[in-house]
C-alpha positions as CSV (number, residue, x, y, z in Angstrom):
1,X,-76.7,-62.7,-372.5
2,X,-76.7,-66.6,-372.7
3,X,-74.4,-66.9,-369.6
4,X,-76.5,-64.6,-367.5
5,X,-79.4,-66.6,-368.4
6,X,-77.7,-69.8,-367.1
7,X,-76.9,-68.1,-364.0
8,X,-80.5,-67.1,-363.5
9,X,-81.7,-70.2,-364.1
10,X,-79.2,-71.7,-361.3
11,X,-80.4,-69.6,-359.0
12,X,-84.0,-70.1,-359.7
13,X,-83.6,-74.0,-359.3
14,X,-81.5,-73.2,-356.4
15,X,-84.7,-71.2,-354.9
16,X,-87.1,-74.0,-355.8
17,X,-85.4,-76.7,-354.2
18,X,-85.2,-74.4,-351.1
19,X,-89.0,-73.6,-351.2
20,X,-89.7,-77.4,-351.5
21,X,-87.6,-78.3,-348.3
22,X,-89.2,-75.4,-346.5
23,X,-92.8,-76.4,-347.7
24,X,-92.0,-80.3,-346.9
25,X,-90.6,-79.2,-343.4
26,X,-94.0,-77.4,-343.0
27,X,-96.5,-79.8,-344.1
28,X,-94.6,-82.6,-342.2
29,X,-94.9,-80.1,-338.8
30,X,-98.6,-79.0,-339.5
31,X,-99.7,-82.5,-339.9
32,X,-98.1,-84.1,-336.9
33,X,-99.5,-80.7,-335.1
34,X,-102.8,-81.5,-336.4
35,X,-103.0,-85.1,-335.5
36,X,-101.4,-84.6,-332.0
37,X,-104.2,-81.7,-331.5
38,X,-107.2,-84.0,-332.8
39,X,-109.9,-84.4,-330.1
40,X,-110.3,-87.9,-329.9
41,X,-106.2,-88.5,-329.5
42,X,-105.8,-85.6,-327.3
43,X,-107.2,-87.4,-324.4
44,X,-105.0,-90.4,-325.0
45,X,-101.7,-88.3,-325.0
46,X,-98.9,-89.8,-323.1
47,X,-95.7,-88.0,-321.9
48,X,-93.9,-89.2,-324.6
49,X,-96.7,-87.7,-326.8
50,X,-95.9,-84.3,-325.1
51,X,-92.5,-84.6,-326.0
52,X,-93.5,-84.6,-329.7
53,X,-96.2,-81.9,-329.6
54,X,-93.5,-79.7,-327.9
55,X,-90.8,-80.5,-330.7
56,X,-93.5,-79.6,-333.4
57,X,-94.3,-76.5,-331.4
58,X,-90.8,-75.7,-331.3
59,X,-90.0,-76.2,-335.4
60,X,-93.1,-74.3,-336.0
61,X,-91.6,-71.4,-334.2
62,X,-88.3,-72.2,-335.7
63,X,-90.2,-72.0,-339.4
64,X,-91.9,-68.5,-338.5
65,X,-88.3,-66.8,-337.3
66,X,-86.4,-68.5,-339.9
67,X,-88.0,-68.4,-343.1
68,X,-85.3,-67.1,-345.1
69,X,-83.1,-69.5,-343.7
70,X,-81.2,-71.7,-346.5
71,X,-82.3,-75.2,-347.9
72,X,-79.8,-77.2,-345.9
73,X,-81.2,-75.5,-343.0
74,X,-84.3,-76.6,-343.1
75,X,-83.5,-80.0,-344.1
76,X,-81.2,-80.4,-341.1
77,X,-84.4,-79.0,-339.2
78,X,-86.3,-82.1,-340.4
79,X,-83.7,-84.5,-339.4
80,X,-84.1,-83.2,-335.9
81,X,-87.6,-84.0,-335.8
82,X,-87.2,-87.6,-337.3
83,X,-86.1,-89.3,-334.1
84,X,-88.6,-87.6,-331.9
85,X,-91.2,-88.2,-334.3
86,X,-90.5,-92.1,-334.8
87,X,-92.0,-92.1,-331.0
88,X,-95.6,-91.8,-332.7
89,X,-95.0,-95.3,-334.0
C-alpha cells in the first residue's frame, strides 16, 4: 500500500509540473498577445511585430489543439517562442 501511494505521488508530481509549464506558456502567450493588441501599440506595429503577433496566435492555436501534450512539449513550444519574442526588446 505504501508502494502504491508512492507511485501515485510520483504521478501527481509529474502532472503538477506539466500543468505549471502549460500555465506558464498560456500566461506568456496571452500576455504578449494582449500587449500587441493594445490600441495605443497596435497603430505602431511594424512587420517584425506582425511576425510576433503571428507566432503568438500560432502558439495559442497549438495550445488549444494540444492541451493533452506532455510537459516537455510545452517547454519546447515555449523555447520556440523565445527568439521571436526577443524582437520585442
